[in-house]
N, C-alpha and C positions, 0 to 999 in steps of 0.2 A: 392747621388743626392735626394735632397727632393722634394717634389711635392706640391706647393703651388700655389694658384689662382694669377693672376696678380691684381694688384689694379690701379686705378687713382693715376697719381704722387702725387697729393696734399693729398690723403689718405695715401699714403706710407710715405710721410714726417710728417704728423701728428704720424703715428706709431712710428717713429724715436724719434719726439719730446715729445710726451705725454706718450708713453708707453714703452719707453726706447729699442725700437726694434733696434738691429745691425743685419742685415742680414748675416753677414759673420758668427755670433755667432750662429745662429739658429740651424744647425746641430749638435753642440755639447750640446746645451741644450735639444734638442729632444733625444739625445742618453743618456744623463743624467736622464732624466726623465723616458725613457723606462726602463732604468736599475732598477730604483726605483719602477716602477709599477711592473716589474717581480717578485719583491721580496714581494710582498703584496699578501699573500695567500686568502686574502677575497676579494680582486677585481678583477671584469672580465670588464675591459673597452676597449672602441674603442682606437686605438693606431695609427691610421692613421696620417700622417703629419699634415693636415689642421685641425683635430679637437683639436689635443694637442695644436698647436699653437694658437688656439683660446683662450686656457686657459692660456698660458703663455702671451699672449698679455692683457688678462683680469686682470692677476695679475702683469702686468707690469715687466715680466721677472723674478720677484722673484720666484726661483725655490721651495723654502720652502711654499709660499703662494699656489704656483699652484699644489704642492702636495696635500695640505689641501683642496684646492678648487676641484679638481678631486674627493678626497675621499669623501667629502660633496656632491657633485652633485650626485654621485652613492648611497651613504647613504640615501639621501632624495628620491631619485627615488624608492628605494628598500621598504623604510618605510611607502610610501604613495601609496600604489597599487590603490587606488580609482583614483588617478590622473594619475597614469602612467602605468596602465595594459589595455590590451583589446582595442589599440589605432588603429584599422584598420578605416582609413578613407573612406574605402567604405560602412563601417557601416551606415544604414539609420538614427540611431539616432545621431551618431556623425555628418552627414552631416547636419541634421535639426538644431542642435545646432550651427554648423558652419555658417549657414545662418542667425542666430540671429545678427551676427556682432558685438559681444560684445568686443572683442578684435582684432582690425584692424591695422597691420602696413601700413602706407600711401605709396604709389608708389614713392614720391618723397621726397629725403633727402634735409637738408636745406643747398644745395651747395655741390660742389664735396667732400669737407672733413667735412660737417656738420652732425649732429646726425640724425639718423632715427626718424620719428614722429610716435608714437604709440597711436592712437585713442582707449580710453577706454570707452564705453557707457554702464554706470551702471545701466541704466532703459530699455534697449533693450531687456528685456525678462520678461515674466509674471511670477513672483515667486510661483504663485499657479499652474502653468503647468510645470515649469522647474526646476531641483535641481542645486543649485551653484556648487555643486561637478562634476555634467557632464559638466556645463559651464566652469569650471577652467580646466577640462581635455582638453578641446579644445583649451583654451588660451595657456596651456604649450605645447600642440604639435604647435601651431605657434611659440611660444618662441624658442623651440627646433630647428626648421627649420631656424629660424634667426641665431641660433648659429652656425649651420652647414654651412650656405650657404651665410651669410650675413656680410661681414667684416666691413662693417659701423657701424653695430650694436655693434660689438666688440672694434672697435678702436674710433670712434666718439660717440658711446653709444645712448642712447635712451632720446627723450623729448616726455614726456608722458602727453597726452591732455585728460583730464577725464570729458567726459559729464555727468553732473548729471541730466540731463532731465528724468523726468519718474521715478526717484528713490524713491520707496515707503517704508513705515516703515515695510510692509510684506518682502520687498526685504532685507532689514537691518537686520531683525530677523534671516536669515540664517547664519548670520556671528558670530558664537560662538567663545569664547576666544581660545580653541582648534583649530578652523578652521583658525582664524586669523594667529595664530603661525605656522601652517602647510603653508599657503599661504607665509608668511615671509621668513619662512625657504627655500622654494623653490627658492624666489627672490634672497637670499643670495647666493644660490648655484651656480647660473648661472653668467658665467663671463662677464656680460654686465653691462656698466656703465650707471648709471641714471643721466642724465645733468639737469633735472628739472622736475617739476609735475604742471602742469596747469590746475585749475579746471574752467569749464563754465557752464552756466546755474545752478547756485547752487540753491537747492531746500531745503524745510524745513528738510530734512534729512541730509544736509552737515554738520552740527555741531555734530550730532550724529556719523555720519562715521569718523569723524575726530577724534572725542575723542575716538573712539574704535581702531584706528591705532596709536594713539600718543604715547602711551608707547613704542612702537617698534621702531619708529623714532629717528633717531640720529639728533642732533642739526644742522649738517650739511643740511641734507635733508630737515629739516623744514625751514632753509633759503632759499631753492629752491623751495619751495611750494608757487605758487601765485593763486589768485582767480580773475576770470574776470567776471563782472556783464554783460558784453555785448560782441558781437562780434568784435565790433570796438576796445575795450581794448585788446581783445587777440589779433589781427591782428599786434599790436604794438610789440608783443613778436614773433609771428610766421606768418611770411607775408602770404597774401591770396593765393599767387600762389602754395603754399605747401599744402592748406587743400580742402577737398571735397566742392562741391558746396553749398552742405547744411550747410556748415559753413561758407559761404559768400565767399569761394574760388573759385579757377579755377583748382584744382588739380583732376578734374574727380567726376563722380558722386558716390554716396554711394552705390548703388546697385550694380554696376560695381566691386567697390573694393571689396565688399562682396563676391560677385560670384568668382572673381579672387583668392581671400585668399581661399574659399573653394576647388575651383580646384587645386590650388597649394599644398594642403593637399592629395588630391587624386593623384596627380602625382607623390608624393613621397611617396606613400603606401609602397614599398618595405623597405624603411627607417626606417617606423615605425614598420614593421613587424621584421626587425632585431633588433631594438633597445631593444626588450623585452629581449634579451639574455645577454645585457650588464648591470648587477647588481651586487650588493654585495652579498655575502654570509657571514653572520655575524656571524656565527658557526666558521668559519676559521679566524675571525679577532683576531689577537694578543691583549690580554688583555681583556677588558670587551666590550660585544658585545653593539652596538648601536640599540635599538629598538624603536618603534613607543611609547610605553609608556614612556620610559626614555627621549625622544627628544621632545614629544608633549603633554605630560600630564598637566592637567590643573594645578595641584600643582607645585609649586617652581616659581622663579623668571623669568620673561621674559627678553630675550637679546634685546638690542637695536639695531636696523635695521641698518646698516652702508652702505651708498653708495659712491662710488668712486666720 
């Protein structure tokens, strides 16, 4: 008997229609996946039903793609300790960075089977006081909780709203080619569908930012990027009711959303403490180990970032 969260009927139907979910087949798929994991000497993953089903859904129930995604997820976590180690959300520094509100999953999805809106506030921190590495650590803590607890993020995906207000050249200077490659590798490792990226409040740094990431983006995701000069234009794509008041919406105040997000991290402290033990041991990988230098070295060609 498998143990999965119940979902709204609309989301369950979307899982069948868009990610090839066949409820009666899930136990067999989980058994096959666990049998494969047990034969991977380098992997020490979570194996609970809900976690593994999230990866199956994110890979549209292709077992081969799911195996690759799971391996990649833990390979990246092991290879980038600056993002994925020391993630106790009661730590004062982590709480301070969380209260900056750089990465915020908004409380209202776009309908019962619609995507989760994720607000990214690029200019919400002072780069002379805060490290982008520490900022991204908190961002990926938030993403990990969405992976574990939010079926909407896995099945319906994310609609990403990027606010460029306050973005400075000093902020952009923190994004080196190696750092960008690490960021995009992490995005690839999560089984979350990106349904669109919408920029608002474009600043003088927008062209520079886009050019920095352009080499990593597939044609598909380039076609899903939109730039909105005004909130009125944005509201034609993301209705007001889903957005914070500061973005012309009625979806709550930004300060409240930020505090709730920080409190949610703290409430899942044990999850983050336990997560530290789920990593790869590359010394045991059959064949050639995957190390930070081979994965993220500046030399070599950059892969194109593919989104579902």
